[in-house]
C-alpha positions in Angstrom: -53.8 -5.4 -40.1 -52.9 -6.0 -36.3 -52.5 -3.1 -34.1 -50.0 -3.6 -31.2 -50.6 -1.1 -28.4 -47.4 0.7 -26.9 -46.2 -0.8 -23.7 -47.6 0.9 -20.8 -45.0 3.2 -18.8 -43.2 1.5 -16.1 -44.9 3.3 -13.1 -42.3 2.0 -10.8 -39.4 3.7 -12.8 -41.3 6.8 -13.0 -41.8 7.1 -9.2 -38.1 6.2 -8.7 -37.0 9.0 -11.1 -39.3 11.3 -9.2 -37.9 10.3 -5.8 -34.1 10.9 -7.2 -35.3 14.4 -8.4 -36.9 15.2 -5.2 -33.6 14.0 -3.3 -31.4 15.9 -5.8 -33.4 19.1 -5.2 -33.3 18.8 -1.3 -29.8 17.6 -1.1 -27.9 19.5 -3.7 -29.9 22.4 -5.2 -32.0 24.2 -2.6 -29.3 24.3 0.5 -26.4 25.9 -2.0 -29.1 28.3 -3.6 -30.2 29.4 -0.1 -27.0 29.7 1.3 -25.7 31.6 -1.8 -28.6 34.2 -1.5 -28.3 34.6 2.4 -24.5 35.1 2.1 -24.8 37.8 -0.6 -27.8 39.4 1.1 -25.9 39.7 4.2 -29.2 38.1 5.9 -27.3 35.5 8.4 -29.4 35.6 11.4 -29.8 33.3 14.5 -28.0 30.2 14.4 -26.8 30.9 10.8 -24.6 33.2 12.0 -22.1 30.6 13.4 -22.4 28.5 10.3 -21.7 31.0 7.9 -18.3 31.2 9.4 -17.7 27.7 7.4 -18.5 29.3 4.1 -15.6 28.4 2.4 -16.2 24.8 2.9 -19.7 25.2 1.6 -18.5 26.7 -1.5 -16.3 24.0 -2.4 -19.3 21.5 -1.6 -21.4 23.9 -4.0 -19.1 23.2 -6.7 -19.3 19.3 -6.2 -23.1 19.6 -5.7 -23.3 21.5 -9.3 -21.8 18.6 -10.9 -23.6 15.9 -9.4 -26.9 17.8 -10.4 -25.3 18.2 -13.9 -24.6 14.6 -14.3 -28.1 13.7 -12.9 -29.4 15.6 -16.0 -31.7 17.8 -14.1 -31.3 20.6 -16.0 -33.3 23.4 -14.1 -31.7 22.3 -11.0 -28.3 22.2 -12.7 -28.7 25.6 -13.9 -29.6 27.0 -10.2 -26.9 24.9 -8.7 -24.2 26.1 -10.9 -25.4 29.6 -10.3 -25.5 29.2 -6.5 -21.8 27.5 -7.0 -20.6 30.5 -8.9 -21.8 33.0 -6.8 -20.0 31.3 -3.4 -16.8 30.6 -5.4 -16.7 34.5 -6.4 -17.2 35.4 -2.9 -14.5 33.1 -1.5 -12.0 32.9 -4.4 -10.6 36.1 -4.1 -9.0 36.0 -0.6 -6.8 33.4 -2.4 -5.6 35.8 -4.9 -2.2 37.2 -4.4 -1.8 41.2 -4.9 -5.6 41.6 -5.6 -5.5 44.9 -3.4 -2.2 45.2 -1.6 -2.2 49.4 -1.4 0.6 51.6 -1.5 4.0 50.2 -2.4 6.1 53.4 -1.1 6.6 54.2 2.7 8.1 52.8 5.7 8.1 49.1 6.3 6.6 48.0 9.7 5.7 44.2 10.8 2.7 44.2 13.1 1.4 40.8 14.9 -1.8 40.0 16.6 -2.3 36.9 18.9 -5.2 35.6 21.2 -3.3 34.0 24.0 -6.6 32.1 25.5 -7.2 33.5 28.9 -3.4 34.0 29.3 -2.4 30.3 28.7 -0.5 31.0 25.4 2.9 30.0 25.1 5.2 33.0 26.0 8.4 31.7 24.6 6.8 31.3 21.2 5.4 34.6 21.1 8.7 36.4 22.1 10.5 34.2 19.6 7.6 35.1 16.8 8.5 38.8 17.6 12.3 38.5 17.5 12.5 36.2 14.6 10.1 38.2 12.3 11.3 41.9 13.5 7.7 42.7 14.8 7.8 46.2 15.8 4.0 46.3 17.2 2.1 43.6 18.8 -1.8 43.3 19.9 -2.5 40.5 22.3 -6.2 39.6 23.5 -7.2 37.9 26.6 -4.3 39.3 28.3 -4.1 38.4 31.9 -1.8 39.9 34.8 -0.2 36.3 34.9 0.9 36.1 31.0 2.0 39.7 31.1 4.6 39.1 34.0 5.7 36.0 32.1 6.0 37.9 28.8 8.2 40.3 30.7 10.3 37.3 32.1 10.6 35.9 28.6 12.1 39.1 27.2 9.2 40.7 25.3 9.7 44.1 27.2 13.3 44.3 26.0 12.1 43.7 22.4 9.1 46.0 22.7 9.7 48.4 25.5 6.7 50.4 25.2 3.2 49.5 25.8 -0.6 50.1 26.5 -1.8 47.3 28.7 -5.1 46.5 29.9 -4.6 43.1 31.9 -7.5 41.3 33.5 -8.2 37.9 35.0 -10.1 35.9 32.3 -10.6 36.6 28.7 -11.4 40.2 28.6 -7.8 41.7 28.9 -5.8 43.2 25.8 -2.4 45.1 25.2 -0.6 46.8 22.6 3.2 46.5 22.8 5.5 48.6 20.6 9.0 49.0 19.6 8.4 52.7 19.2 7.2 55.1 21.9 3.5 55.4 22.3 1.1 58.1 22.9 -2.5 58.7 23.5 -2.5 55.2 25.5 -5.6 53.7 26.7 -8.3 51.1 26.6 -12.2 51.0 26.2 -14.5 48.5 27.1 -17.0 47.4 24.2 -20.6 46.2 24.8 -19.8 42.7 24.9 -17.4 43.3 27.9 -13.7 43.0 26.1 -11.2 45.8 26.9 -9.5 47.2 23.7 -6.1 48.8 24.3 -5.1 51.5 21.8 -2.2 54.1 21.3 -0.3 55.9 18.8 3.2 54.9 17.5 5.2 56.7 15.0 8.1 54.5 13.4 11.3 56.5 12.4 10.7 58.1 9.0 6.9 57.6 9.1 3.9 59.6 10.2 1.8 58.7 13.4 -0.1 55.5 13.1 -3.2 54.5 15.5 -3.4 51.2 16.6 -6.0 49.1 18.4 -6.3 45.5 19.7 -9.8 44.6 18.8 -11.8 41.8 20.5 -15.7 42.0 19.7 -17.6 39.3 21.5 -18.1 36.0 20.1 -21.3 35.2 18.4 -21.6 31.9 20.6 -25.5 32.1 21.4 -28.6 33.7 19.4 -29.2 35.8 22.5 -25.7 37.7 22.3 -26.0 38.3 18.6 -27.0 42.0 19.1 -24.0 42.6 21.4 -21.7 40.8 18.6 -23.1 42.9 15.8 -23.0 46.2 18.3 -19.2 45.5 19.0 -18.3 45.2 15.2 -20.3 48.4 14.6 -18.4 50.5 17.2 -14.9 49.4 16.2 -13.2 52.7 14.9 -13.4 53.7 11.4 -10.6 55.1 9.5 -10.9 59.1 9.0 -9.3 60.0 5.5 -8.2 63.2 6.9 -7.0 62.0 10.2 -4.3 59.4 11.4 -4.1 56.3 9.6 -5.3 53.3 11.4 -4.7 49.5 11.9 -7.2 47.5 13.8 -5.9 44.0 14.6 -7.2 41.1 17.0 -9.8 38.6 17.1 -12.9 39.8 15.5 -15.0 36.8 16.1 -15.9 36.9 12.7 -14.8 36.0 9.2 -15.3 37.8 5.7 -18.6 35.9 5.3 -20.1 37.9 7.9 -21.8 41.1 6.8 -21.1 43.1 10.0 -17.2 42.5 9.1 -17.6 43.4 5.6 -19.2 46.4 6.5 -16.4 47.3 8.8 -13.8 46.8 6.2 -15.8 48.8 3.6 -15.5 51.8 6.0 -11.8 52.2 4.7 -10.1 49.2 5.7 -8.2 46.7 3.7 -8.4 42.9 5.3 -4.3 42.3 5.2 -4.8 38.3 4.4 -7.2 38.7 1.7 -5.0 41.6 0.1 -1.9 39.1 0.3 -3.9 36.0 -0.9 -3.6 34.3 2.4 -7.4 35.2 3.3 -8.3 31.3 3.4 -5.6 30.4 6.1 -7.5 29.5 9.2 -6.5 31.3 12.5 -9.0 29.6 14.9 -10.5 25.8 15.6 -8.9 22.9 16.4 -5.6 24.3 17.7 -6.6 23.5 21.4 -8.0 20.2 20.7 -11.7 21.0 19.9 -12.8 19.0 16.8 -13.9 22.2 14.9 -13.2 22.9 11.1 -10.6 25.7 11.4 -11.9 29.2 10.1 -10.6 32.6 9.9 -11.7 35.0 12.4 -8.6 36.8 13.5 -7.5 39.9 10.9 -5.2 42.5 10.5 -7.4 45.4 9.2 -5.5 48.5 7.7 -6.4 51.8 6.7 -6.6 52.2 3.0 -3.5 54.3 3.0 -1.3 51.5 4.2 0.0 48.9 2.0 0.2 45.1 2.5 3.5 43.1 1.7 3.2 40.0 3.4 1.2 38.2 5.7 1.9 34.8 7.5 0.2 32.6 10.1 2.0 30.8 13.1 0.7 28.6 15.8 0.8 29.6 19.3 0.9 26.6 21.7 -1.7 26.4 24.4 -3.8 28.7 22.5 -7.2 27.9 20.3 -5.9 30.9 17.9 -2.8 31.0 15.6 -0.9 34.6 15.2 -0.9 36.6 12.3 2.2 38.7 11.2 1.7 41.2 8.5 4.5 43.2 6.7 3.0 46.6 6.1 3.9 49.9 4.2 2.8 52.6 6.4 2.8 56.7 4.8 6.3 58.4 5.1 6.4 61.4 7.1 5.4 64.2 5.1 
């Protein structure tokens, strides 16, 4: 009887398969798993703070990565990649769900708007038109300068919103709150990052008083500034369930994938855009020509006693930010 030995294993094929396995793990499994763990642990630090603003894009890529790993038949890696993709999608997808958490429906309807005018360079005619066309009763501006304050007056803003709390400065540190209704308790405070935040209390007809503040924490543009960025977000006013309902709106230099902003919201706010299903509509990025993927760093945060009816985002020429207009339901006067 003749015994034939089994052909030797093709060492080249085995090395090639091992190389592909390493690439699959390095390119598709480990990066997505690490991103998901850091995102849900709130452990973004250093340069990761800026990168985590782009988590919605990573979540979409994580789904693609999981499919690639599944089709490669690396089953352990596929399991990890699918869990990572699921975690990231769960963190991002609810922002697209309409009426997820709109809050109270009964009360007085009030339209509010926020816009960063890029060191006073934003187009005033657009701002005034948006206020007029969308029946905006309260407007918060960031980076208000004396020059744009004058141009806004000349464009007719003061006729639409005759009351104001103004903190204009040359550069990027100024802010304002304009209102159709009288404003009491007006003032401004300078946060640790150097930005002024104008504030005041308004009382729409038929409603109780509402505290308004134009928010502008410092941007996490450098790892050396991250402590001030976190401190600015931590120092933003928290809602008092036994006090005046509060609306905090402006340029937060943070997305919902940054833990300091999530902590602020968890203190008693809801993000109006996320409640409306518009939470992934970007507000900052390429609007002044910079080749940056757009992200959502401008927000309207409302006290949980305030309901959200609708949110829309509109461009403002000559600014790198887009404006947000939110239709809200504030508590009726008791």
